[in-house]
Backbone as CSV, one residue per row, in Angstrom:
resi,resn,N_x,N_y,N_z,CA_x,CA_y,CA_z,C_x,C_y,C_z
1,LEU,13.440,-2.868,2.266,12.314,-2.829,3.180,12.173,-4.129,3.970
2,LEU,12.617,-5.233,3.361,12.528,-6.512,4.066,13.476,-6.583,5.256
3,SER,14.503,-5.772,5.249,15.479,-5.833,6.333,15.089,-4.969,7.540
4,LEU,14.034,-4.193,7.426,13.620,-3.332,8.535,13.002,-4.146,9.663
5,ALA,13.216,-3.686,10.866,12.623,-4.335,12.033,11.103,-4.222,11.945
6,PRO,10.396,-5.213,12.478,8.925,-5.157,12.446,8.384,-3.915,13.159
7,LYS,7.362,-3.334,12.570,6.698,-2.167,13.147,5.343,-2.619,13.709
8,PRO,4.877,-1.951,14.743,3.550,-2.290,15.278,2.466,-2.082,14.221
9,VAL,1.473,-2.960,14.224,0.386,-2.890,13.253,-0.317,-1.542,13.312
10,ASP,-0.557,-1.033,14.510,-1.230,0.264,14.632,-0.432,1.373,13.958
11,GLU,0.885,1.308,14.058,1.744,2.306,13.415,1.630,2.219,11.898
12,LEU,1.573,1.001,11.380,1.447,0.817,9.933,0.083,1.290,9.439
13,ARG,-0.974,0.964,10.188,-2.313,1.414,9.794,-2.406,2.930,9.802
14,THR,-1.810,3.553,10.808,-1.807,5.013,10.875,-1.035,5.592,9.695
15,ALA,0.095,4.993,9.374,0.906,5.475,8.242,0.136,5.374,6.931
16,VAL,-0.568,4.262,6.717,-1.346,4.076,5.489,-2.462,5.113,5.412
17,SER,-3.194,5.299,6.505,-4.304,6.262,6.519,-3.811,7.700,6.341
18,THR,-2.722,8.025,7.014,-2.156,9.372,6.909,-1.685,9.645,5.491
19,TYR,-1.021,8.658,4.888,-0.517,8.851,3.530,-1.677,9.014,2.544
20,LEU,-2.720,8.222,2.699,-3.873,8.361,1.814,-4.493,9.753,1.952
21,ALA,-4.570,10.268,3.161,-5.103,11.624,3.374,-4.217,12.668,2.690
22,GLU,-2.902,12.492,2.781,-1.974,13.425,2.125,-2.141,13.381,0.611
23,VAL,-2.257,12.183,0.067,-2.426,12.020,-1.376,-3.751,12.636,-1.822
24,SER,-4.780,12.441,-1.022,-6.087,13.018,-1.338,-6.006,14.544,-1.373
25,ALA,-5.302,15.131,-0.431,-5.131,16.587,-0.404,-4.357,17.059,-1.628
26,GLN,-3.353,16.301,-2.023,-2.583,16.680,-3.206,-3.429,16.553,-4.465
27,ALA,-4.295,15.544,-4.511,-5.188,15.389,-5.665,-6.143,16.575,-5.733
28,ASP,-6.621,17.032,-4.581,-7.503,18.196,-4.542,-6.790,19.453,-5.009
29,SER,-5.463,19.464,-4.876,-4.666,20.623,-5.290,-4.240,20.543,-6.747
30,GLY,-4.692,19.523,-7.459,-4.398,19.423,-8.876,-3.254,18.502,-9.243
31,ALA,-2.705,17.772,-8.288,-1.624,16.834,-8.604,-2.177,15.681,-9.437
32,PHE,-1.294,15.076,-10.226,-1.667,13.931,-11.046,-1.693,12.690,-10.154
33,VAL,-2.890,12.316,-9.703,-3.011,11.211,-8.760,-4.194,10.334,-9.150
34,ASP,-3.967,9.043,-9.164,-5.067,8.091,-9.327,-5.564,7.780,-7.924
35,LEU,-6.427,8.648,-7.429,-6.899,8.547,-6.053,-7.706,7.269,-5.825
36,ALA,-8.439,6.840,-6.828,-9.230,5.607,-6.684,-8.310,4.408,-6.459
37,LEU,-7.220,4.342,-7.200,-6.276,3.238,-7.028,-5.587,3.338,-5.670
38,ALA,-5.197,4.528,-5.279,-4.564,4.714,-3.966,-5.510,4.280,-2.850
39,ALA,-6.778,4.635,-2.967,-7.758,4.262,-1.949,-7.971,2.754,-1.916
40,ARG,-7.965,2.121,-3.067,-8.122,0.652,-3.136,-6.926,-0.029,-2.478
41,ILE,-5.728,0.446,-2.756,-4.521,-0.116,-2.144,-4.602,0.035,-0.627
42,ALA,-4.961,1.221,-0.169,-5.058,1.473,1.272,-6.098,0.563,1.917
43,ALA,-7.221,0.357,1.257,-8.273,-0.504,1.811,-7.791,-1.945,1.948
44,VAL,-7.105,-2.438,0.933,-6.583,-3.809,0.993,-5.521,-3.920,2.080
45,LEU,-4.630,-2.943,2.162,-3.608,-2.963,3.207,-4.245,-2.947,4.598
46,ASN,-5.235,-2.099,4.792,-5.892,-2.037,6.095,-6.597,-3.350,6.426
47,SER,-7.145,-3.998,5.422,-7.774,-5.302,5.623,-6.738,-6.337,6.072
48,LEU,-5.596,-6.343,5.420,-4.522,-7.273,5.799,-3.991,-6.964,7.195
49,LEU,-3.830,-5.685,7.490,-3.291,-5.285,8.786,-4.265,-5.572,9.924
50,ALA,-5.552,-5.673,9.624,-6.559,-5.960,10.644,-6.779,-7.462,10.834
51,ASP,-6.178,-8.277,9.983,-6.382,-9.725,10.012,-5.475,-10.363,11.058
52,ASP,-6.057,-10.758,12.177,-5.279,-11.360,13.263,-4.805,-12.771,12.948
53,SER,-5.323,-13.365,11.890,-4.934,-14.735,11.560,-3.642,-14.814,10.738
54,VAL,-3.089,-13.662,10.354,-1.858,-13.641,9.574,-0.703,-14.092,10.465
55,SER,0.093,-15.002,9.949,1.212,-15.513,10.735,2.326,-14.470,10.830
56,PRO,3.103,-14.516,11.912,4.222,-13.571,12.046,5.177,-13.626,10.855
57,ALA,5.328,-14.793,10.269,6.210,-14.914,9.102,5.693,-14.089,7.925
58,ASN,4.375,-13.939,7.829,3.794,-13.168,6.726,3.643,-11.692,7.051
59,ASP,3.752,-11.344,8.340,3.673,-9.939,8.734,4.711,-9.093,8.012
60,GLN,5.896,-9.652,7.813,6.979,-8.905,7.158,6.606,-8.538,5.726
61,ALA,5.953,-9.447,5.024,5.543,-9.172,3.645,4.491,-8.071,3.609
62,ILE,3.560,-8.110,4.547,2.520,-7.078,4.610,3.146,-5.733,4.964
63,GLN,4.093,-5.752,5.899,4.794,-4.513,6.258,5.503,-3.939,5.039
64,LEU,6.135,-4.786,4.250,6.822,-4.325,3.048,5.851,-3.591,2.130
65,ALA,4.682,-4.192,1.884,3.701,-3.558,0.997,3.221,-2.232,1.568
66,ALA,2.989,-2.177,2.886,2.524,-0.938,3.519,3.590,0.153,3.435
67,LEU,4.828,-0.211,3.707,5.909,0.784,3.655,6.162,1.259,2.235
68,TYR,6.065,0.351,1.265,6.244,0.748,-0.133,5.141,1.730,-0.537
69,PHE,3.912,1.446,-0.114,2.797,2.344,-0.431,3.015,3.731,0.158
70,THR,3.519,3.802,1.372,3.665,5.100,2.047,4.912,5.863,1.624
71,GLU,5.712,5.286,0.756,6.908,5.960,0.232,6.542,6.607,-1.099
72,SER,6.479,7.925,-1.123,6.033,8.617,-2.340,7.063,8.604,-3.457
73,LYS,8.326,8.523,-3.113,9.388,8.570,-4.131,9.938,7.168,-4.374
74,ASP,9.059,6.273,-4.831,9.497,4.921,-5.142,9.814,4.838,-6.628
75,SER,9.707,3.674,-7.228,10.144,3.549,-8.623,9.352,4.433,-9.577
76,GLU,8.100,4.718,-9.264,7.287,5.671,-10.036,6.653,6.609,-9.016
77,PRO,7.179,7.853,-8.899,6.659,8.768,-7.870,5.130,8.861,-7.909
78,ASP,4.524,8.733,-6.753,3.077,8.577,-6.635,2.259,9.748,-7.144
79,VAL,2.713,10.962,-6.959,1.885,12.115,-7.325,2.409,12.879,-8.535
80,ASP,3.378,12.323,-9.214,3.908,12.991,-10.404,3.270,12.479,-11.689
81,SER,2.464,11.445,-11.583,1.903,10.811,-12.766,0.641,10.051,-12.375
82,VAL,-0.295,9.945,-13.315,-1.478,9.140,-13.049,-1.115,7.662,-12.916
83,LEU,0.084,7.299,-13.313,0.561,5.917,-13.182,1.331,5.702,-11.886
84,GLY,1.385,6.717,-11.034,2.220,6.693,-9.844,1.927,5.582,-8.853
85,PHE,0.694,5.092,-8.806,0.366,4.045,-7.839,0.355,2.648,-8.459
86,GLU,0.633,2.551,-9.754,0.636,1.223,-10.371,1.745,0.341,-9.807
87,ASP,2.931,0.909,-9.563,4.001,0.090,-8.996,3.639,-0.358,-7.584
88,ASP,2.944,0.496,-6.828,2.498,0.130,-5.478,1.509,-1.038,-5.561
89,ALA,0.616,-0.979,-6.545,-0.354,-2.063,-6.732,0.346,-3.354,-7.137
90,HIS,1.369,-3.255,-7.971,2.128,-4.459,-8.367,2.810,-5.089,-7.156
91,VAL,3.396,-4.259,-6.305,4.047,-4.775,-5.094,3.002,-5.438,-4.198
92,LEU,1.889,-4.760,-3.983,0.840,-5.326,-3.142,0.317,-6.630,-3.741
93,ASN,0.099,-6.664,-5.045,-0.383,-7.888,-5.685,0.617,-9.041,-5.522
94,ALA,1.901,-8.741,-5.591,2.909,-9.785,-5.378,2.817,-10.332,-3.956
95,VAL,2.625,-9.444,-2.993,2.467,-9.870,-1.597,1.189,-10.690,-1.449
96,LEU,0.111,-10.253,-2.073,-1.147,-10.989,-1.987,-1.013,-12.394,-2.580
97,ARG,-0.315,-12.511,-3.691,-0.079,-13.841,-4.277,0.755,-14.702,-3.329
98,TYR,1.767,-14.117,-2.729,2.612,-14.823,-1.761,1.768,-15.333,-0.585
99,LEU,0.814,-14.514,-0.143,-0.046,-14.876,0.982,-1.185,-15.816,0.582
100,GLY,-1.348,-16.036,-0.719,-2.467,-16.850,-1.180,-3.797,-16.133,-1.100
101,ARG,-3.767,-14.818,-1.204,-4.985,-13.999,-1.108,-5.324,-13.391,-2.460
102,ASP,-5.475,-14.242,-3.463,-5.817,-13.775,-4.793,-7.178,-13.073,-4.825
103,ASP,-8.020,-13.327,-3.814,-9.313,-12.678,-3.732,-9.209,-11.172,-3.542
104,LEU,-8.050,-10.693,-3.093,-7.854,-9.266,-2.846,-7.030,-8.568,-3.930
105,LEU,-6.628,-9.305,-4.960,-5.791,-8.716,-6.011,-6.444,-7.475,-6.619
106,ILE,-5.626,-6.517,-6.942,-6.100,-5.270,-7.557,-5.892,-5.389,-9.057
107,PRO,-6.989,-5.307,-9.823,-6.866,-5.418,-11.277,-6.107,-4.211,-11.849
108,LEU,-5.189,-4.516,-12.741,-4.403,-3.474,-13.417,-4.467,-3.700,-14.914
109,PRO,-4.338,-2.599,-15.662,-4.365,-2.734,-17.130,-3.166,-3.498,-17.646
């Protein structure tokens, strides 16, 4: 994901919002989804994507976290298990630590 060309912020925000809506629909259909965690991840990502003070050098890290979140078949498939979004939260937390934004860290068990 780090090797991908930069994507426009609006495209990333749309992807995050669209994916959260898809996950929400799947949760309504009975899929095993931690919707609260998915929504928290999306909120933090949208906050980062809306922050104009982020340097271009850090944009790539934020893009990585957003793209990882929107990929359902990552190391732990998002809707196949209630643990599906924990790996997404770990990736986002690593990016947040890299950015020095410990205030946005997502608590995990």
